[in-house]
TITI-91625 format. One record per residue (C-alpha): residue in one letter; z, x, y. Coordinates in nm, 2 decimals. Layout:
<vextis>
VEXTI   resn       zz       xx       yy
VEXTI      A        Z        X        Y
...
</vextis>
This chain:
<vextis>
VEXTI   resn       zz       xx       yy
VEXTI      M    10.10   -12.14     1.60
VEXTI      R    10.03   -12.51     1.56
VEXTI      H     9.72   -12.72     1.53
VEXTI      S     9.65   -12.94     1.84
VEXTI      S     9.56   -13.24     1.62
VEXTI      P     9.53   -13.30     1.25
VEXTI      N     9.16   -13.37     1.27
VEXTI      A     9.07   -13.06     1.48
VEXTI      S     9.08   -12.79     1.22
VEXTI      S     8.89   -12.53     1.44
VEXTI      E     9.09   -12.59     1.76
VEXTI      K     9.44   -12.43     1.78
VEXTI      T     9.70   -12.43     2.06
VEXTI      F     9.91   -12.13     2.12
VEXTI      S    10.22   -12.11     2.34
VEXTI      G    10.39   -11.81     2.49
VEXTI      I    10.50   -11.65     2.82
VEXTI      P    10.21   -11.66     3.07
VEXTI      A    10.11   -11.37     3.28
VEXTI      S     9.99   -11.60     3.56
VEXTI      P     9.96   -11.97     3.62
VEXTI      G     9.67   -12.18     3.51
VEXTI      I     9.46   -12.22     3.19
VEXTI      A     9.21   -12.00     3.02
VEXTI      I     8.92   -12.09     2.80
VEXTI      G     8.74   -11.83     2.59
VEXTI      P     8.76   -11.62     2.28
VEXTI      P     9.11   -11.50     2.21
VEXTI      I     9.21   -11.14     2.16
VEXTI      F     9.49   -11.08     1.92
VEXTI      I     9.71   -10.78     1.95
VEXTI      G     9.93   -10.71     1.66
VEXTI      R    10.13   -10.44     1.48
VEXTI      N     9.83   -10.33     1.27
VEXTI      L     9.65   -10.22     1.58
VEXTI      L     9.91    -9.97     1.69
VEXTI      N     9.84    -9.61     1.59
VEXTI      V    10.13    -9.38     1.64
VEXTI      E    10.09    -9.01     1.56
VEXTI      E    10.39    -8.85     1.39
VEXTI      R    10.49    -8.51     1.50
VEXTI      T    10.79    -8.28     1.45
VEXTI      L    11.01    -8.20     1.75
VEXTI      S    11.17    -7.87     1.81
VEXTI      P    11.55    -7.88     1.87
VEXTI      E    11.49    -7.81     2.24
VEXTI      E    11.27    -8.12     2.27
VEXTI      V    11.52    -8.36     2.13
VEXTI      P    11.74    -8.42     2.44
VEXTI      M    11.43    -8.50     2.65
VEXTI      E    11.30    -8.74     2.39
VEXTI      I    11.63    -8.92     2.37
VEXTI      H    11.63    -8.95     2.75
VEXTI      K    11.28    -9.09     2.75
VEXTI      F    11.38    -9.34     2.49
VEXTI      L    11.69    -9.46     2.67
VEXTI      K    11.49    -9.49     2.99
VEXTI      A    11.23    -9.71     2.81
VEXTI      V    11.51    -9.93     2.67
VEXTI      Q    11.66    -9.97     3.01
VEXTI      K    11.32   -10.06     3.16
VEXTI      T    11.26   -10.31     2.88
VEXTI      K    11.60   -10.48     2.95
VEXTI      E    11.51   -10.51     3.32
VEXTI      E    11.18   -10.66     3.24
VEXTI      L    11.33   -10.91     3.00
VEXTI      L    11.58   -11.02     3.26
VEXTI      M    11.29   -11.11     3.49
VEXTI      I    11.15   -11.36     3.25
</vextis>
């Protein structure tokens, strides 16, 4: 994050990867780690292979999405 000018203390400019072309003006919505709520649960030994498969599938999908950027 950087300030757009030294005199504009309330105005900030953010840069990142856009979802679509153009500009947006309005209140920002910040999504961060502290908003993620993951419920912990114990897996049975029979569930482990399927969970590993789902994880590896998600990793592959993420790699494909990153290559499109």
